[in-house]
Backbone as a ProteinNet text record, in pm:
[ID]
protein_1_A
[PRIMARY]
MGRTPTITRDRLLDVAEEIVRKGGGAALTIGALARAASVSKGGVQYSFASKDDLVRALIERWTSQFDAMMEGETGDDPLAFVRRYIAATRASQQAMDAKMAGLMVTYLEDPANRQETRDWYRGIFHRLGGGSADARAARVAFLAVEGLFLMHMNGIDEDGDWRGFLDDVEAVLARLTS
[TERTIARY]
85.4	0	90	70.6	152.1	100	183.2	147.1	42.2	-47.4	-146.1	-76.3	-88.7	-22.1	-74.1	17.6	-23.1	-78.5	-50.3	-99.7	-124.9	-231.8	-267.3	-205.1	-206.9	-158	-236.6	-369.3	-451.5	-416.8	-390.5	-354	-218.4	-125.2	3.4	-16.8	-107.1	-135.2	-197.3	-284.4	-341.6	-231.3	-138.2	-28.3	62.2	87.7	170.6	107.1	-24.3	-93.3	-74.6	-82.6	-65.5	76.4	175.3	314	328.9	271.5	281.1	208.1	91	16.1	97.9	164.8	239	373.9	444.6	581.2	612.7	514.9	540.2	599.6	617.6	666	804.3	890.7	1026.9	1028.2	926.2	919.9	881.2	827.3	780.6	896.4	940.2	1041.7	990.3	1052.2	1015	1037.1	1150.1	1179.7	1079.7	1044.9	947.7	812	773.4	645.7	648.7	758.9	770.6	757.5	828.2	821.1	678.8	617.6	483.6	378.5	398.8	303.1	338.4	451.2	499	519.3	583.1	620.4	766.1	823.3	960.8	965.1	1083.9	1100.2	1062.5	1101	1064.4	914.6	843.9	697.7	639.3	699.1	654.7	691.9	815.2	862.2	790.7	723.3	640.1	526.6	474.8	365.8	416.4	528.2	582.2	732.8	779.1	921.1	1011.8	958.8	1040.5	952.1	1017.1	941.5	861.9	919.5	847.2	717.7	723.5	602.4	500	548	460.4	393.3	471.9	416.9	317.4	351.9	261.2	128.8	136	13.7	-69.9	-4.4	-78.6	-148.2	-75.5	-133.9	-250.3	-233	-341.5	-462.8	-437.7	-547.2	-622	-549.5	-613.8	-688.3	-626.6	-691.1	-820	-816.6	-936.7	-1047.1	-1008.5	-1108	-1168.8	-1084.4	-1133.3	-1224.1	-1180.8	-1261.9	-1396.8	-1398.9	-1526	-1619.6	-1563.1	-1645.1	-1696.5	-1624.7	-1663.4	-1770.4	-1797.3	-1893.5	-2030.4	-2099.9	-2232.6	-2245.7	-2362.5	-2387.3	-2373.8	-2277.6	-2265.9	-2277.1	-2270.1	-2278	-2172.8	-2212.4	-2121.2	-2133.7	-2202.8	-2226.9	-2105.4	-2025.7	-1906.1	-1939.3	-2052.6	-2089.6	-2120.8	-2195.8	-2226.3	-2098.5	-2007.2	-1881.7	-1799.3	-1783.6	-1699.2	-1764.6	-1895.6	-1961.9	-1937	-1939.3	-1909.3	-1762.4	-1674.4	-1532.2	-1509.6	-1578.3	-1565.7	-1615.3	-1727	-1780.3	-1683.6	-1624.9	-1529.4	-1403.6	-1358.5	-1241	-1269.4	-1386.2	-1425.4	-1427.5	-1486.9	-1496.5	-1360.4	-1275	-1145.8	-1049.4	-1073.2	-980.9	-983.5	-1087	-1088.6	-972.2	-942.6	-838.2	-702.9	-702.9	-577.7	-525.9	-411.6	-353	-226.8	-164.8	-50.8	64.2	83.9	192.8	168.1	43.5	12.1	23.6	-22.6	-12.4	134.1	218.1	360.7	420.5	367.3	412.8	383.8	276.2	241.9	349.2	411.1	518.1	633.3	668	772.2	733.5	609.3	557	579	561.7	571.3	714.9	812.8	951.5	982.3	906.8	925.8	855.3	928.5	867.8	743.8	742.1	624.9	503.6	524.6	414.8	367	461.2	425.6	339.2	376	297.9	156.6	147.4	15.6	-70.2	-8.9	-80.3	-122	-31.2	-66.8	-186.5	-184.7	-294.9	-425.8	-418.4	-538.7	-595.3	-506.8	-552.4	-604.9	-542.8	-594.4	-736.6	-762.4	-897.9	-996.5	-953.9	-1040.9	-1071.7	-967.4	-990.7	-1070.3	-1060.2	-1144.1	-1291.8	-1318.9	-1456.7	-1506.9	-1414.8	-1453	-1436.9	-1421.6	-1396.4	-1518	-1493.6	-1600.8	-1582.2	-1651.9	-1638.3	-1753.8	-1848.7	-1963.3	-1920.3	-2003.1	-1975.6	-1972.3	-2060.3	-2061.4	-1933.1	-1884.2	-1759.6	-1642.1	-1637.9	-1530.2	-1538	-1658.3	-1676.6	-1635.3	-1668.8	-1631.4	-1479.9	-1412.2	-1265.7	-1202.1	-1251.8	-1196.3	-1219.7	-1337.8	-1365.6	-1273	-1253	-1161.4	-1021	-972.9	-838.5	-827.9	-934.1	-933.2	-922.8	-996.9	-992.4	-853.9	-795.3	-660.1	-558.4	-575.9	-488.8	-502.7	-625.5	-647.4	-579.7	-585.4	-520.1	-369	-309.3	-165.9	-132.5	-217.6	-196.7	-205.4	-301.2	-318.8	-195.3	-140.1	-19.4	96.4	99.3	207.7	179	71.4	42.9	-16.6	-71.1	-125.8	-262.2	-320.7	-454.3	-452.4	-355.6	-343	-465.1	-532.8	-648.4	-780.5	-775.2	-896.4	-981.3	-918.6	-991.9	-1035	-983.2	-1006.6	-1153.7	-1237.9	-1381.4	-1445	-1406.6	-1459.2	-1418.2	-1294.8	-1249.9	-1325.9	-1352.6	-1433.3	-1574.1	-1628.9	-1759.8	-1754.7	-1644.6	-1628.5	-1629	-1557.1	-1551.8	-1692.2	-1764.3	-1900.2	-1992.5	-1978.5	-2063.1	-2034.9	-1908	-1873	-1920.2	-1904.4	-1951.7	-2102.1	-2175.3	-2321.5	-2357.1	-2284.9	-2311.9	-2282.9	-2173.3	-2135.1	-2229.3	-2295.9	-2375.9	-2525.9	-2567.2	-2711.3	-2774.8
-117	0	123.2	213.1	333.1	446.8	547.4	668.1	747.2	810.5	897.5	1027	1066.7	1190.1	1309.7	1401.4	1521.2	1627.4	1612.2	1709.2	1635.5	1671.5	1605.2	1677.6	1610.4	1668.7	1796.4	1791.2	1909.4	2025	1993.6	2099.2	2158.7	2075.5	2127.1	2220.3	2184.3	2272	2403.4	2397.9	2521.3	2611.9	2553.3	2630.2	2684.1	2601.2	2644	2762.7	2759.1	2871.9	2999.4	2987.1	3104	3159.7	3071.7	3116	3193.4	3141.8	3207.9	3341.1	3345.5	3471.5	3578.9	3538.2	3636.5	3672.5	3573.4	3599.2	3571.5	3525.7	3493.3	3353.5	3313.5	3179.3	3150.6	3251.4	3230.8	3193.8	3235.1	3205.8	3061.1	2993.7	2856.6	2758.8	2703.1	2598	2485.4	2369.7	2258.2	2298.6	2364	2407.5	2508.8	2606.7	2708.8	2645.4	2551.3	2482.8	2400.4	2331.6	2251.7	2340.6	2453.6	2545.9	2598.2	2643.7	2702.3	2599.8	2474.4	2368.8	2298.4	2337.5	2276.1	2126	2087	1946.8	1944.9	1827.3	1814.8	1823.7	1852.3	1850.1	1713.5	1608.4	1472.6	1452.7	1518.1	1511.1	1572.8	1683.9	1747.3	1658.6	1607.3	1526.1	1392	1350.4	1230.8	1253.8	1377.5	1412	1469.7	1543.9	1610.1	1587.5	1505.1	1467.7	1586.8	1687.3	1801.4	1925.4	2039.7	2163.2	2155	2093.9	2077.8	2000.3	1893.3	1815.2	1899.5	1981.5	2069.7	2172	2235.8	2335.3	2268.7	2151.7	2078.4	2049.2	2009.9	1981.6	2108	2221.8	2347.7	2382.8	2370.6	2401.9	2308.1	2179.7	2083.6	2117	2158.9	2196.3	2316.7	2420.8	2540.2	2507.7	2424.9	2386.8	2310.3	2218.5	2141.3	2232	2328.9	2422.3	2506	2550.6	2629.7	2543.8	2420.9	2331.7	2304	2293.1	2270.6	2389.7	2511.3	2630.2	2632.5	2564.6	2562	2456.9	2369.7	2261.8	2318.7	2246.8	2288.3	2262	2250	2215.2	2336.6	2330.5	2434.3	2372.7	2238.6	2171.4	2224.2	2246.3	2298.2	2449.3	2514.3	2657.5	2736	2795.6	2867.4	2988.9	3052.9	3169	3127.9	3019.5	2972.3	2932.5	2868.4	2826.4	2948	3046.5	3161.3	3245	3250.3	3321.8	3250.2	3117.9	3040.3	3060.2	3068.4	3090.2	3225.9	3327.8	3461.3	3458.6	3392.1	3383.5	3308.8	3200.9	3124.4	3207	3281	3366.2	3473.5	3533.2	3636.9	3578.9	3463	3400.5	3355.6	3307.4	3254.5	3364.7	3486	3594.1	3628.9	3587.1	3607.5	3533.2	3413.2	3329.9	3349.6	3385.5	3393.3	3535.5	3556.8	3689.1	3682.5	3794.3	3800.3	3712.1	3699	3615.5	3469.2	3424	3285.2	3263.4	3359.1	3347.9	3342.9	3417.5	3414.1	3276	3201.3	3064.4	2979.6	3012.3	2939.4	2958.4	3075.1	3100.2	3003.4	2983.8	2887.8	2748.2	2714.1	2583.7	2562.1	2668.3	2657.5	2648.3	2659.3	2643.3	2498.7	2406.1	2264.7	2232.9	2177.9	2149.4	2060	1963.2	1875.4	1954.2	2046.2	2128.5	2224.9	2277	2365.6	2290.5	2164.6	2084.7	2060.5	2030.7	2010.6	2135.7	2251.2	2378.6	2402.5	2374.5	2387.5	2299.7	2177.4	2084.2	2138.3	2198.4	2255.4	2366	2454.8	2562.3	2507.5	2406.2	2344.8	2295.3	2235.9	2190.4	2306.1	2416.8	2535.1	2583.7	2597.7	2648.6	2550.7	2423.2	2325.7	2352.1	2378.4	2408	2538.7	2631.3	2761.9	2767.6	2651.7	2645.8	2682.9	2694	2726.1	2864	2885.7	3010.9	3106.6	3071.2	3159.7	3287.9	3389.4	3516.3	3497.2	3412.4	3386.6	3317.4	3221.6	3152	3249.6	3337	3437	3532	3576.3	3665.4	3594.8	3467.3	3390.2	3378.4	3353.5	3343.8	3476.4	3585.2	3716.7	3745.5	3713.7	3735.2	3649.2	3524.9	3436.5	3495.7	3539.9	3597.8	3724.3	3803.8	3924.4	3887.5	3787.1	3744.2	3689.2	3613.4	3561.4	3675.4	3777.6	3894.8	3965.3	3976.1	4034.5	3952	3820.2	3732.7	3757.9	3771.3	3799.1	3934.7	4033.3	4163.2	4149.5	4072	4049.7	3980.9	3883.5	3813.6	3910.2	4014.3	4111.3	4225.2	4211.8	4310.1	4439.9	4441.4	4564.2	4598	4503.5	4521.5	4573.2	4654.6	4703.6	4782.6	4848.2	4930	4853.7	4724.9	4644.4	4666	4705.7	4730	4601.5	4488.5	4358.6	4332.8	4348.1	4318.2	4410.8	4536.2	4629.9	4592.7	4546.1	4502.7	4378.5	4286.4	4169	4212.2	4312	4366.7	4419.9	4488.4	4541.3	4429.1	4320.3	4207.7	4150	4132.1	4077.7	4171.8	4302.2	4398.7	4396.4	4391.2	4387.1	4255.6	4145.2	4016.1	4019.5	4076.9	4088.1	4171.5	4280.4	4367.9	4296.2	4219.7	4148.4	4033.9	3980.5	3861.2	3884.6	4010.6	4036.3	4055.1
0	0	0	-98	-112.2	-26.1	-18.6	54.6	-22.1	47.8	-15.3	-56	-181.8	-224	-145.1	-114.3	-41.3	-134.6	-261.9	-359.7	-490.5	-557.6	-682.7	-801.5	-913.7	-1038.4	-1070.7	-1055.2	-1082.8	-989.4	-863.6	-768.7	-806.7	-851.4	-898.3	-1017.1	-1106.5	-1220.7	-1175.1	-1074.6	-1019	-965.9	-890.2	-832.2	-944	-1046.2	-1159.7	-1231.8	-1250.5	-1314.1	-1232.1	-1101.6	-1015	-1025.8	-1033	-1049.3	-1179.8	-1286.6	-1416.9	-1413.4	-1349.4	-1339.6	-1269	-1163	-1082.9	-1144	-1200.6	-1242.9	-1387.7	-1463.9	-1604	-1619.7	-1744.7	-1775.9	-1720.7	-1715.1	-1666	-1517.8	-1442.9	-1299.7	-1271.3	-1372.2	-1352.5	-1368.6	-1258.6	-1257.6	-1168.9	-1179.9	-1092.9	-946.9	-919	-782.6	-729.7	-812	-770.3	-744.2	-827.3	-808.4	-679.8	-655.4	-533.3	-409.4	-409.7	-295.2	-276.1	-384.5	-375	-332.4	-371.7	-338	-206.8	-147.9	-23	-36.4	-145.5	-167.5	-214	-219.1	-265.9	-418.3	-471.2	-617.3	-671	-599.4	-640.8	-646.4	-553.3	-554.2	-680.3	-723.4	-848.2	-966.2	-964.4	-1077.4	-1087.3	-982.7	-990.2	-1090.3	-1092.1	-1184.5	-1315.9	-1310.1	-1428.8	-1430.3	-1520.9	-1523.8	-1554.2	-1623.8	-1662.6	-1672.3	-1686.6	-1706	-1836.4	-1939	-2066.1	-2045.2	-1965.8	-1937.5	-1862.1	-1769.9	-1693.5	-1785.3	-1870.9	-1963.3	-2057.7	-2109.7	-2198.8	-2127.9	-2000.9	-1924.7	-1906	-1880.9	-1868.7	-1999.9	-2109.5	-2240.9	-2270.2	-2242.9	-2265.2	-2179.3	-2057.1	-1967.2	-2023.6	-2063.7	-2118.1	-2247.1	-2331.5	-2458.1	-2431.4	-2336.4	-2302	-2249.2	-2165	-2112.4	-2225.3	-2317.7	-2430.9	-2519.1	-2548.2	-2630.4	-2565.1	-2433.3	-2363.5	-2382.5	-2385	-2410.1	-2553.4	-2643.4	-2784.8	-2814.2	-2717.9	-2741.6	-2773.8	-2855.6	-2897.9	-3045.9	-3089.8	-3229.6	-3318.9	-3409.5	-3511.7	-3650.5	-3656.2	-3784.9	-3880.3	-4003.2	-4104.6	-4120.3	-4028.6	-4038.9	-3988.5	-4080.3	-4036.3	-3948.7	-3972.6	-3891.3	-3747.3	-3730.7	-3595.4	-3523.4	-3596.6	-3536	-3492.4	-3579.1	-3543.7	-3433.2	-3428.8	-3318.3	-3185.9	-3188.4	-3067.7	-3029.7	-3129.8	-3105.5	-3039.2	-3086.6	-3027.5	-2883.2	-2859.2	-2722.4	-2630.4	-2679.2	-2598	-2572.2	-2671.2	-2654.4	-2550.1	-2559.8	-2464.1	-2322.3	-2305.8	-2173.2	-2121.2	-2208.9	-2164.3	-2123.8	-2164.2	-2131.3	-1984	-1912.5	-1768.7	-1704.1	-1755.3	-1695.4	-1762.8	-1888.2	-1964.4	-1963.7	-1906.3	-1915.2	-2000.5	-2021.9	-2113	-2066	-1935.6	-1886.4	-1920.6	-1906.7	-1939.7	-2090.1	-2164.8	-2309.4	-2351.8	-2281.7	-2311	-2291.8	-2196.2	-2174.7	-2298.3	-2367.6	-2489.3	-2596	-2598.4	-2695.2	-2670.1	-2543.9	-2508.1	-2555.2	-2536.4	-2578.3	-2728.6	-2805.5	-2951	-3001.7	-2912.7	-2954.5	-2991.7	-2938.3	-2968.8	-3101.1	-3200.2	-3331.1	-3324.5	-3233.8	-3222.6	-3174.4	-3081.3	-3032.6	-3140.7	-3218.1	-3329.1	-3430	-3459.1	-3554	-3501.1	-3372.4	-3310.8	-3324.6	-3305.5	-3318	-3462.8	-3557	-3700	-3734.1	-3684.6	-3711.3	-3654.4	-3535.5	-3474.5	-3564	-3612.8	-3701	-3832.9	-3886.4	-4010.5	-3989.9	-3873.5	-3841.5	-3836.9	-3779.7	-3774.4	-3915.4	-3998.3	-4133.8	-4219.1	-4190	-4259.7	-4225.8	-4098.3	-4055.4	-4114.9	-4141.1	-4195	-4346.5	-4408.6	-4551.8	-4634.5	-4763	-4855.6	-4914.7	-5024.9	-5096.8	-5077.1	-4990.3	-4970.5	-4898.7	-4912.3	-4844.6	-4693.3	-4642	-4498.2	-4453.2	-4531	-4495.2	-4496.6	-4597	-4602.1	-4482.7	-4449.1	-4333.8	-4204.8	-4192.6	-4073.1	-4062.4	-4175.2	-4172.1	-4131	-4185.3	-4150.9	-4002	-3951.9	-3809.2	-3723.6	-3763.5	-3689.6	-3686.6	-3802.3	-3809.7	-3724.5	-3721.3	-3638.4	-3490.1	-3448.9	-3308.6	-3274.4	-3365.2	-3341	-3333.8	-3415.8	-3408.9	-3274.1	-3224.8	-3093.1	-2984.5	-2998.5	-2901.6	-2900.7	-3018.7	-3025.8	-2962.7	-2985.9	-2922.9	-2771.1	-2725.6	-2582.1	-2523.9	-2598.6	-2553.7	-2534.1	-2613	-2606	-2508.8	-2431.9	-2328	-2376.3	-2496.1	-2552	-2490.8	-2420.2	-2365.2	-2221.4	-2187.1	-2050	-2004.2	-2095.2	-2058.5	-2064.5	-2093.6	-2096.5	-2220.8	-2330.7	-2454.7	-2524.5	-2478	-2541.8	-2571	-2471.6	-2489.1	-2592.3	-2592.1	-2690.7	-2832.7	-2848.1	-2980.3	-3025.9	-2933	-2968.9	-3008.6	-2939	-2976.7	-3120.1	-3154.6	-3289.8	-3393.3	-3364.9	-3458.4	-3476.2	-3367.3	-3377.2	-3454.5	-3433.4	-3504.3	-3653.9	-3691.3	-3834	-3895.2	-3822.2	-3871.2	-3894.7	-3801.8	-3816.3	-3937.6	-3958.7	-4073.4	-4204.9	-4208.5	-4331	-4366.4	-4265.6	-4290	-4278.8	-4269.8	-4258.3	-4393.9
[MASK]
++++++++++++++++++++++++++++++++++++++++++++++++++++++++++++++++++++++++++++++++++++++++++++++++++++++++++++++++++++++++++++++++++++++++++++++++++++++++++++++++++++++++++++++++++

């Protein structure tokens, strides 16, 4: 019979997110996580063998949370899909700040992670495919939201303009598709 863990993998991820929020991606180390979680480095490494594994787990967690917000029937309708994407982006910004987004940049330094991200975007563009005016409008709205996300990653949203810009994208999308 083994010892009962004093901290779970999910709790370690919670603590890791807090470290990134406070100090950015550079502050997240196995040692810093161990100290903040009041466990040994070995305790952290039991769940995450390396910082790369830890970062990958954080990205997977955020992606899963975002995908859960995207759930719902949109069928082949690119407009319904992009509207759901905008809503999920708007909701996810409460949890995602520029420091956490910066950690994603580190994640993308690994070619395998970059390929996974490319595949994810290919899936999005497949859903937004087609030559109709609505499909084109949906693609442009998607690209605008992704551009806003990149601006947010770079800390340009210090004044909280993010939500207003998303409102602008939705208003233009509505105008283009009415």
